[in-house]
C-alpha positions as CSV (number, residue, x, y, z in Angstrom):
1,X,-19.2,67.1,30.0
2,X,-18.3,66.2,26.5
3,X,-19.2,62.8,25.0
4,X,-17.5,61.1,22.1
5,X,-18.4,58.2,19.9
6,X,-16.1,55.3,20.2
7,X,-14.3,54.1,17.1
8,X,-15.5,50.5,17.5
9,X,-18.9,49.3,16.2
10,X,-21.9,49.8,18.3
11,X,-25.2,47.9,18.8
12,X,-26.9,49.9,16.1
13,X,-24.4,48.7,13.4
14,X,-25.2,45.1,14.5
15,X,-28.9,45.7,14.2
16,X,-28.6,47.3,10.7
17,X,-25.3,47.2,8.7
18,X,-26.8,50.1,6.6
19,X,-27.0,52.4,9.6
20,X,-25.0,55.5,8.8
21,X,-23.5,53.7,5.8
22,X,-24.2,56.8,3.7
23,X,-21.6,58.8,5.5
24,X,-18.8,59.9,3.1
25,X,-15.3,58.7,3.8
26,X,-13.1,61.5,5.1
27,X,-9.8,62.2,3.4
28,X,-6.6,61.5,5.4
29,X,-5.5,65.1,5.0
30,X,-7.8,67.6,6.7
31,X,-9.7,64.9,8.6
32,X,-11.1,66.7,11.6
33,X,-11.0,63.5,13.7
34,X,-7.3,63.6,13.6
35,X,-7.6,66.5,16.1
36,X,-9.4,64.4,18.7
37,X,-6.3,63.7,20.8
38,X,-5.6,67.5,21.0
39,X,-9.2,68.2,21.9
40,X,-9.1,65.6,24.7
41,X,-5.9,67.1,26.0
42,X,-7.5,70.6,25.9
43,X,-10.5,69.4,27.8
44,X,-8.2,67.9,30.4
45,X,-6.4,71.2,30.9
46,X,-9.7,73.0,31.2
47,X,-10.9,70.4,33.7
48,X,-13.9,69.6,31.5
49,X,-14.8,65.8,31.9
50,X,-15.3,63.7,28.8
51,X,-16.6,60.2,28.2
52,X,-16.2,57.6,25.5
53,X,-17.8,54.2,26.0
54,X,-17.6,51.3,23.5
55,X,-20.6,49.5,22.2
56,X,-22.9,52.5,22.4
57,X,-23.0,55.9,20.8
58,X,-22.3,59.3,22.4
59,X,-26.1,59.9,22.3
60,X,-26.6,56.9,24.6
61,X,-24.1,58.2,27.1
62,X,-25.7,61.7,26.9
63,X,-29.1,60.2,27.3
64,X,-28.1,58.2,30.4
65,X,-26.3,61.1,32.1
66,X,-29.1,63.5,31.2
67,X,-31.7,61.4,32.9
68,X,-29.6,60.9,36.0
69,X,-28.6,64.6,36.3
70,X,-32.1,65.9,35.6
71,X,-33.2,64.4,38.9
72,X,-31.3,67.2,40.7
73,X,-30.2,69.6,38.0
74,X,-31.4,71.6,35.0
75,X,-29.7,69.9,32.0
76,X,-28.6,71.6,28.8
77,X,-27.6,69.4,25.8
78,X,-25.5,71.3,23.3
79,X,-25.8,69.6,20.0
80,X,-27.0,70.0,16.4
81,X,-28.2,66.4,16.5
82,X,-32.0,66.4,16.4
83,X,-32.2,62.9,17.7
84,X,-31.6,64.4,21.1
85,X,-35.0,66.2,21.0
86,X,-36.5,62.9,22.3
87,X,-34.7,63.7,25.6
88,X,-36.4,67.1,26.1
89,X,-38.6,67.5,29.1
90,X,-39.4,70.2,31.6
91,X,-35.9,69.8,33.1
92,X,-33.9,69.0,30.0
93,X,-33.5,71.2,26.9
94,X,-31.3,71.1,23.7
95,X,-29.2,74.1,22.8
96,X,-28.5,74.2,19.1
97,X,-26.7,76.6,16.7
98,X,-27.4,76.5,13.0
99,X,-26.8,79.0,10.3
100,X,-25.8,81.6,12.8
101,X,-29.0,81.1,14.8
102,X,-28.9,80.0,18.4
103,X,-32.0,78.2,19.7
104,X,-32.9,76.6,23.0
105,X,-35.4,73.8,22.5
106,X,-37.7,72.9,25.3
107,X,-41.1,71.1,25.0
108,X,-42.9,74.2,23.6
109,X,-40.2,74.7,20.9
110,X,-40.4,71.1,19.8
111,X,-44.2,71.2,19.5
112,X,-44.0,74.5,17.5
113,X,-41.4,73.1,15.1
114,X,-42.7,69.5,14.6
115,X,-46.3,69.6,15.9
116,X,-45.5,66.6,18.1
117,X,-44.4,66.4,21.8
118,X,-40.9,65.4,22.7
119,X,-42.2,62.0,24.0
120,X,-43.6,61.4,20.5
121,X,-40.4,62.3,18.7
122,X,-39.1,58.7,18.4
123,X,-42.3,57.6,16.8
124,X,-42.3,60.7,14.5
125,X,-38.8,59.8,13.3
126,X,-39.7,56.2,13.0
127,X,-42.4,57.1,10.5
128,X,-40.6,59.8,8.5
129,X,-37.1,58.2,8.7
130,X,-33.8,60.0,9.1
131,X,-31.8,60.5,5.9
132,X,-28.7,61.7,7.8
133,X,-28.4,58.2,9.5
134,X,-29.6,56.3,6.4
135,X,-32.9,55.3,8.0
136,X,-35.7,54.9,5.6
137,X,-39.2,55.9,6.8
138,X,-42.6,54.6,5.8
139,X,-43.3,55.1,2.1
140,X,-45.8,57.9,1.6
141,X,-45.7,59.3,5.2
142,X,-44.0,62.7,5.4
143,X,-43.6,65.1,8.2
144,X,-47.1,66.6,8.1
145,X,-48.8,63.2,7.8
146,X,-46.8,61.8,10.6
147,X,-47.5,64.7,12.9
148,X,-51.2,64.5,12.1
149,X,-51.4,60.8,12.8
150,X,-49.6,61.2,16.1
151,X,-51.8,64.1,17.1
152,X,-54.9,62.0,16.4
153,X,-53.8,58.6,17.8
154,X,-51.0,59.3,20.2
155,X,-48.3,56.8,19.1
156,X,-47.6,54.2,16.5
157,X,-49.5,51.4,18.3
158,X,-52.5,53.8,18.4
159,X,-52.1,54.5,14.7
160,X,-51.9,50.9,13.8
161,X,-54.9,50.0,15.9
162,X,-57.0,52.5,14.0
163,X,-55.9,51.5,10.5
164,X,-59.5,50.9,9.5
165,X,-60.2,54.7,9.6
166,X,-57.1,55.7,7.8
167,X,-56.8,56.3,4.1
168,X,-56.3,53.0,2.3
169,X,-52.9,54.1,1.0
170,X,-51.6,55.0,4.4
171,X,-53.1,51.8,6.0
172,X,-51.4,49.7,3.4
173,X,-48.0,51.4,3.8
174,X,-48.1,50.9,7.6
175,X,-48.9,47.2,7.1
176,X,-46.1,46.7,4.6
177,X,-43.6,48.6,6.9
178,X,-44.2,46.8,10.2
179,X,-40.7,45.3,10.4
180,X,-39.1,48.5,9.2
181,X,-40.9,50.5,11.9
182,X,-39.7,48.0,14.5
183,X,-36.1,48.3,13.4
184,X,-36.3,52.1,13.0
185,X,-37.5,52.5,16.6
186,X,-34.6,50.5,17.9
187,X,-32.1,52.5,15.9
188,X,-33.6,55.9,16.8
189,X,-34.3,55.4,20.5
190,X,-31.5,56.8,22.6
191,X,-30.6,54.5,25.5
192,X,-30.9,56.0,29.0
193,X,-29.7,52.9,30.8
194,X,-26.1,52.5,29.9
195,X,-24.1,50.8,32.6
196,X,-20.4,51.5,32.9
197,X,-17.9,52.3,35.7
198,X,-17.0,55.6,33.9
199,X,-20.6,56.8,34.5
200,X,-20.3,56.4,38.3
201,X,-18.0,59.4,38.7
202,X,-19.1,62.7,40.2
203,X,-19.6,65.0,37.3
204,X,-20.9,68.0,39.3
205,X,-18.7,70.9,38.3
206,X,-17.9,73.7,40.6
207,X,-15.6,76.5,39.6
208,X,-14.8,77.0,43.3
209,X,-14.0,73.3,43.9
210,X,-12.2,72.8,40.5
211,X,-10.3,76.0,39.8
212,X,-8.9,76.2,36.2
213,X,-5.4,77.5,36.2
214,X,-5.1,77.8,32.4
215,X,-6.8,80.0,29.9
216,X,-8.7,78.9,26.8
217,X,-6.2,81.0,24.8
218,X,-3.3,79.0,26.2
219,X,-5.0,75.7,25.4
220,X,-5.8,76.8,21.8
221,X,-2.1,77.9,21.4
222,X,-0.9,74.5,22.8
223,X,-2.9,72.4,20.4
224,X,-1.9,74.6,17.4
225,X,-5.2,76.3,16.7
226,X,-3.9,79.8,17.2
227,X,-0.5,81.5,17.2
């Protein structure tokens, strides 16, 4: 299944107008989004289902379907978006390709890379922020400090409850950033409860049940990506 962001505004833009406001405007010529119609046609030919739901982001559609499908399937999320790491569990992993390297992130890989568990990843991002989405973290708390705090106290409420034993600078920064942390968590948390009629379809794919009578080469030729 392939999930797309809808063109309309979503609930995160309503919560914070600055959300993703740092993204550069794409030129009209060479804009990759101009190819979306061809991509969707290609997916149709290959009988790969795709979803686009207004008011939420593709991540929320992915999160909702991942949680549903993980009850009966092993789920692989193919993406370079690290926000999806919060969805990782024993039945769900993220497959990512970066700089020629292919990595499958399960719980062990998340812990090895960030020193936090997948279920702590939202709080980790809440503290350190996410520059790619224009989300500012807590001043003075970087990746190492955030991981250490979460390892010691479990989650942000646990950290805040133990401010008296923290360094004064860290305790003060947390107190000053209370509203920012609340907003960050809302922006970063992927929804897993999206309700939409499109999500009620049967997305179980079977090559035997749904034979594909076209080749990828033919699809690429039809949409102009190869001669």
